[in-house]
C-alpha positions as CSV (number, residue, x, y, z in Angstrom):
1,M,0.0,0.0,0.0
2,A,1.3,3.4,-0.9
3,A,2.8,5.5,1.9
4,A,0.8,8.5,3.2
5,V,1.6,11.5,1.1
6,F,0.6,15.0,2.4
7,S,0.0,17.6,-0.2
8,G,-1.5,21.0,-0.3
9,T,-0.9,24.6,-1.0
10,S,-1.2,27.8,0.9
11,N,-4.6,28.2,-0.8
12,G,-6.1,24.9,0.2
13,P,-6.2,22.2,3.0
14,W,-3.6,19.4,3.4
15,R,-4.8,16.0,2.2
16,D,-3.7,12.5,3.3
17,E,-3.4,10.7,-0.1
18,G,-2.9,7.4,1.6
19,L,-6.1,7.5,3.6
20,I,-8.0,8.5,0.5
21,D,-6.6,5.5,-1.3
22,L,-7.5,3.3,1.6
23,Y,-11.1,4.6,1.6
24,R,-11.4,3.9,-2.1
25,W,-10.2,0.4,-1.6
26,L,-12.5,-0.4,1.3
27,K,-15.7,1.0,-0.1
28,P,-16.3,-1.7,-2.8
29,H,-15.2,-4.4,-0.4
30,T,-17.6,-3.6,2.4
31,A,-19.6,-6.8,3.1
32,A,-23.3,-6.6,2.2
33,I,-25.7,-7.8,5.0
34,D,-28.9,-9.4,3.9
35,C,-32.1,-9.1,5.8
36,V,-32.8,-11.8,8.3
37,V,-36.3,-12.5,9.7
38,G,-37.6,-14.5,12.6
39,P,-40.1,-17.4,12.5
40,W,-43.8,-16.9,11.7
41,G,-46.1,-16.2,14.6
42,G,-49.4,-18.0,15.1
43,W,-52.5,-17.4,13.0
44,S,-55.0,-14.9,14.3
45,Q,-58.6,-15.7,14.9
46,C,-60.9,-15.7,11.9
47,S,-62.1,-12.1,11.3
48,A,-65.7,-13.3,10.8
49,P,-67.4,-15.2,13.6
50,C,-69.8,-16.6,11.0
51,G,-69.1,-17.1,7.4
52,V,-66.2,-16.1,5.2
53,G,-63.4,-14.1,6.8
54,S,-59.6,-14.0,6.9
55,K,-56.7,-14.9,9.3
56,E,-53.3,-13.2,9.5
57,R,-49.8,-14.0,10.9
58,T,-46.7,-11.9,11.1
59,R,-42.9,-12.2,11.6
60,Q,-40.3,-9.7,12.8
61,V,-37.0,-8.5,11.3
62,T,-34.1,-9.6,13.3
63,V,-31.3,-8.2,11.1
64,P,-32.1,-5.3,8.8
65,P,-30.4,-5.2,5.4
66,R,-27.2,-3.0,5.1
67,N,-24.7,-2.1,2.4
68,G,-26.9,-3.2,-0.4
69,G,-27.9,-6.5,1.1
70,A,-31.0,-8.5,0.1
71,P,-34.3,-6.8,1.2
72,C,-36.6,-8.3,3.7
73,P,-39.2,-10.8,2.5
74,D,-42.9,-10.4,3.3
75,L,-43.6,-9.9,7.0
76,K,-47.3,-10.6,6.9
77,Q,-49.4,-13.5,5.4
78,R,-53.1,-13.7,5.1
79,R,-55.4,-16.6,4.2
80,G,-59.1,-17.3,4.0
81,C,-61.2,-18.9,6.8
82,F,-64.8,-19.7,7.6
83,G,-66.1,-18.7,11.0
84,H,-68.3,-21.3,12.7
85,S,-68.8,-19.8,16.2
86,P,-71.6,-21.4,18.3
87,V,-73.6,-18.2,17.8
88,C,-73.8,-18.7,14.0
89,S,-77.1,-20.4,14.1
90,S,-78.6,-17.2,15.6
91,A,-77.1,-15.2,12.7
92,K,-79.4,-17.0,10.3
93,E,-82.6,-16.0,12.2
94,V,-84.6,-13.1,10.7
95,A,-86.3,-10.9,13.3
96,K,-89.9,-10.0,12.8
97,I,-90.7,-6.6,14.2
98,L,-93.6,-4.3,14.8
99,P,-94.1,-0.8,16.3
100,D,-94.5,-0.8,20.1
101,S,-98.0,0.6,19.8
102,F,-99.1,-2.7,18.1
103,K,-99.1,-4.9,21.2
104,R,-98.1,-5.1,24.8
105,N,-97.7,-8.1,27.0
106,F,-100.8,-10.3,26.9
107,K,-102.8,-10.8,30.1
108,D,-104.8,-14.1,30.1
109,P,-108.2,-13.4,31.7
110,W,-108.6,-17.1,32.5
111,R,-105.2,-17.2,34.4
112,R,-104.2,-20.5,32.8
113,P,-100.9,-21.8,34.3
114,H,-98.9,-21.9,31.0
115,M,-99.9,-18.4,30.2
116,L,-99.1,-17.2,33.8
117,M,-95.6,-18.5,33.3
118,K,-95.2,-16.3,30.2
119,E,-96.6,-13.3,32.0
120,E,-94.0,-13.7,34.8
121,T,-91.0,-13.7,32.3
122,P,-89.6,-10.1,32.3
123,S,-89.0,-8.3,29.0
124,Y,-85.5,-7.4,27.8
125,C,-84.4,-4.7,25.5
126,V,-81.9,-4.8,22.6
127,Q,-80.2,-1.7,21.1
128,L,-79.5,-2.3,17.5
129,R,-77.9,-0.1,14.8
130,V,-79.5,-0.3,11.4
131,K,-77.1,-1.1,8.6
132,Q,-79.6,-1.4,5.7
133,A,-83.3,-0.8,5.0
134,S,-85.2,-1.3,1.8
135,A,-87.2,1.4,0.1
136,P,-90.7,0.3,1.1
137,C,-89.8,1.0,4.7
138,R,-90.2,4.7,3.9
139,L,-93.9,4.2,3.1
140,H,-95.1,3.9,6.7
141,V,-94.6,6.2,9.6
142,W,-93.3,3.7,12.1
143,S,-90.9,1.9,9.7
144,A,-89.6,5.1,8.3
145,Q,-87.4,5.4,11.4
146,L,-85.4,2.4,10.2
147,V,-82.7,4.3,8.3
148,R,-79.1,3.4,7.9
149,E,-76.9,4.0,11.0
150,R,-79.8,4.9,13.3
151,S,-79.8,3.1,16.6
152,V,-83.2,1.6,17.6
153,C,-84.5,0.0,20.8
154,T,-86.4,-3.2,20.2
155,E,-88.2,-5.0,23.1
156,C,-88.6,-8.7,23.5
157,Q,-91.7,-9.3,25.5
158,S,-92.7,-12.6,27.1
159,D,-95.4,-13.6,24.6
160,A,-92.8,-13.3,21.8
161,M,-90.2,-15.5,23.5
162,G,-89.3,-19.0,22.3
163,S,-88.3,-22.0,24.4
164,K,-85.0,-20.4,25.4
165,E,-86.7,-17.3,26.8
166,R,-85.4,-15.1,24.0
167,C,-86.8,-13.6,20.8
168,G,-85.7,-15.0,17.5
169,G,-83.4,-12.7,15.5
170,D,-82.5,-10.5,18.5
171,G,-79.1,-9.8,16.9
172,L,-75.4,-10.4,17.5
173,E,-72.6,-8.0,18.4
174,S,-70.2,-7.3,15.6
175,T,-72.2,-9.4,13.2
176,R,-74.8,-8.3,10.8
177,T,-78.2,-10.0,11.1
178,F,-81.5,-9.5,9.4
179,W,-85.0,-8.1,10.2
180,S,-88.3,-7.8,8.5
181,A,-91.2,-5.5,9.2
182,A,-94.2,-7.8,9.8
183,S,-96.9,-5.2,8.8
184,V,-95.0,-3.5,5.9
185,P,-94.7,-5.7,2.8
186,G,-91.2,-5.5,1.3
187,C,-89.7,-3.6,4.3
188,H,-86.6,-5.5,5.4
189,G,-82.9,-4.9,6.2
190,S,-80.0,-5.7,8.5
191,W,-78.7,-4.4,11.8
192,V,-75.9,-5.1,14.4
193,R,-76.5,-5.4,18.1
194,E,-74.9,-2.7,20.2
195,S,-76.1,-3.7,23.7
196,S,-78.9,-5.5,25.6
197,S,-80.6,-4.9,29.0
198,E,-82.5,-7.4,31.1
199,D,-85.8,-6.7,32.7
200,C,-86.4,-3.4,30.9
201,R,-88.8,-1.5,28.6
202,C,-87.9,0.4,25.5
203,P,-89.1,4.1,25.4
204,L,-92.2,5.1,23.4
205,H,-92.1,4.8,19.6
206,S,-89.7,1.9,19.7
207,L,-90.1,-1.6,18.3
208,L,-91.2,-5.0,19.4
209,F,-90.0,-8.5,18.4
210,V,-92.9,-10.7,17.4
């Protein structure tokens, strides 16, 4: 290797020619470092509790690329899945609804035992956010309130409850289910449950499960 040679003039800085040569020699010989990644993590839960959804998994970079090394491969993978949560059977139910003025809890004048049991079952309320409503819903005053992104209270009274003491189609959280207006032909849509309350009554001008 050439000895260091200092050169310069009174009008410019001194230069170490040997160090410059060394830099020029080292620059193309600097080792490239390729990207290194760790192992894949586990797959996430299916994004849809019912029906078609997707799963994801990720991995982390352990050594980033340097000096022109190979870039990192994909750090995320996605694949399809089919959700089959135990609540999926409820997602297939279609709620039948009416305005709250249509009917209140039935009182049996003969006080028959099987009807008394129904009377003693308290109502519960479900708050649902409308996601879709068909055009015929706008033709009646009570069903006109069923507009997209509006939150509605729907009450499940004892005479509408099935064997499991719940109303069919009373919705699922984070999953869209369907409803149909019993007295308005062609009025139907979908909604998502936001919350539910036991032993309650919805305010006036709300809805009833039937």
